[in-house]
C-alpha positions in Angstrom: 52.9 -72.8 164.3 49.5 -74.3 162.1 50.3 -77.8 164.2 49.7 -76.0 167.8 46.5 -73.8 165.9 44.8 -76.7 164.9 43.9 -78.2 168.1 43.6 -74.9 170.6 40.8 -74.1 167.9 39.3 -77.1 168.7 39.4 -76.7 172.3 37.8 -73.9 171.8 35.3 -74.7 170.1 34.8 -78.1 171.8 34.0 -75.4 175.1 31.9 -72.8 173.5 29.3 -75.4 172.8 29.2 -77.2 175.8 29.0 -73.9 177.7 26.4 -72.4 175.0 23.5 -72.6 177.1 25.0 -71.1 179.7 26.4 -67.8 177.7 22.9 -67.8 176.9 21.5 -67.2 179.9 23.6 -65.1 181.4 23.4 -62.6 178.3 19.4 -62.9 178.5 19.2 -61.9 181.4 21.8 -59.3 181.0 19.9 -58.1 178.2 16.5 -58.0 180.2 15.9 -56.8 183.1 12.6 -56.2 184.2 10.7 -54.1 187.1 9.5 -57.0 189.3 7.4 -54.9 191.6 3.7 -56.7 191.1 2.7 -53.8 193.0 3.8 -51.5 190.5 1.9 -50.1 187.0 5.5 -50.8 185.6 6.1 -54.6 186.8 7.4 -56.1 184.2 8.5 -53.3 182.2 11.9 -52.1 181.5 13.9 -51.1 184.4 15.1 -48.2 182.3 11.6 -46.8 182.3 10.6 -47.1 186.2 8.7 -43.5 186.7 8.6 -43.0 182.7 5.4 -43.2 180.6 4.7 -46.2 178.8 2.0 -47.1 176.6 1.0 -50.9 176.3 -1.2 -52.9 173.6 -1.8 -56.5 174.3 -3.5 -58.5 172.2 -5.9 -61.5 172.7 -5.0 -65.3 171.5 -7.0 -65.7 168.7 -5.8 -62.3 167.0 -2.0 -61.9 167.4 -0.4 -59.0 165.9 1.2 -59.9 162.8 4.6 -59.1 164.3 4.5 -58.6 168.1 2.6 -62.2 168.5 5.4 -63.7 171.1 5.9 -61.9 174.9 5.4 -58.2 174.6 8.2 -56.3 172.7 9.4 -53.2 174.7 10.0 -50.3 172.5 12.1 -47.2 173.3 10.5 -43.6 172.8 13.1 -43.3 169.9 11.6 -46.7 168.0 14.4 -48.9 169.3 13.6 -52.7 170.3 15.0 -52.9 173.8 13.8 -56.9 173.8 10.8 -59.1 174.7 9.7 -59.8 178.0 8.5 -63.4 177.3 6.6 -63.7 180.5 4.5 -60.6 180.1 1.0 -61.3 180.6 -0.2 -61.8 176.8 1.3 -60.8 173.7 1.9 -57.0 172.5 4.0 -54.3 172.3 4.8 -51.5 175.1 6.4 -48.2 174.0 7.7 -46.6 176.9 10.6 -44.0 177.8 8.3 -40.7 177.7 8.0 -37.5 179.9 6.1 -34.7 180.7 2.5 -35.6 178.6 -0.5 -34.7 180.4 -3.0 -35.2 178.2 -3.9 -39.4 176.7 -4.6 -38.7 173.1 -1.3 -36.9 172.4 0.5 -39.4 174.1 -0.8 -42.5 172.5 -0.4 -40.9 169.1 2.9 -40.2 169.8 3.7 -42.9 171.3 2.2 -45.4 169.2 4.2 -43.5 166.1 7.6 -44.6 167.8 6.6 -47.8 166.9 6.8 -47.0 163.4 3.4 -47.8 161.6 3.3 -51.3 163.3 0.5 -49.7 166.6 -1.3 -47.7 164.0 -4.2 -46.3 166.0 -7.6 -45.6 164.0 -10.2 -43.6 166.1 -13.6 -41.4 165.5 -14.5 -38.5 167.2 -17.8 -38.6 168.8 -20.4 -37.1 171.2 -18.5 -37.9 174.0 -14.6 -37.4 172.2 -12.3 -39.9 170.7 -13.3 -43.1 170.4 -10.1 -45.9 169.4 -11.8 -48.9 167.1 -8.3 -50.3 165.8 -4.8 -50.1 167.1 -2.1 -52.2 165.1 -4.4 -53.4 162.5 -7.7 -54.9 165.3 -10.6 -53.6 164.6 -12.5 -54.4 167.6 -15.6 -55.1 165.1 -13.0 -58.4 163.8 -13.2 -59.8 166.9 -15.7 -62.5 167.7 -17.0 -64.8 170.0 -19.4 -65.8 172.6 -20.5 -62.1 174.0 -22.4 -59.5 173.3 -20.0 -57.0 172.0 -15.7 -56.1 171.7 -14.2 -52.4 172.5 -10.9 -51.7 173.0 -10.7 -51.5 176.7 -8.9 -48.6 178.4 -6.0 -49.2 181.5 -4.6 -46.8 183.6 -2.0 -47.6 185.9 -3.0 -51.2 186.5 -7.2 -50.3 187.0 -10.1 -49.8 184.3 -9.4 -46.1 182.7 -13.0 -44.3 184.1 -12.2 -41.3 181.2 -12.2 -42.1 177.4 -8.2 -41.4 176.3 -9.4 -37.9 175.1 -10.1 -37.0 178.5 -7.5 -39.5 180.7 -4.4 -37.0 182.1 -1.4 -37.8 182.6 1.6 -37.7 185.1 4.6 -38.9 185.2 5.5 -43.0 185.7 1.9 -43.2 184.2 1.1 -46.5 182.1 -1.8 -46.9 179.8 -3.3 -50.6 179.0 -4.4 -51.2 175.6 -6.7 -54.7 175.8 -9.8 -56.3 174.2 -13.1 -56.0 176.1 -16.2 -58.0 175.7 -19.6 -57.0 176.9 
């Protein structure tokens, strides 16, 4: 019986080696299904988050996050990593699968906590409300270049927010996006 088992094992091994890239591609496509609607604020996010509240944090190329520096890591509301979207515009992380939040700052703090401290938020409360200066260890004052100033830019459903995170009113399916802005 062992004489028949060796050739069969070799045949299986050779077949796996020959088809490894096809198997890997099939598994990747199965594991990573993202919203493909360019008109949606959920574009590029996991399909299971479509209609849920999501927050994303993108880092500039010269100041990558220590862990989220390749594609955009998708983290579910329970802290589980769903995968990485390599085709998302930038690097960083998105945390999603939330519902029922109406207030921006509370949602941001709860969502970033789901990332296990890797996206800790630093902010100060001034006369115009909370001002976010640090996300995931990147303080806006650390960013240097040929510009006058830097800030964490708040986007809401694909548009620049006209209010700060403390005044942002959320609805079901909203997507918040933080990225570095300059002037």
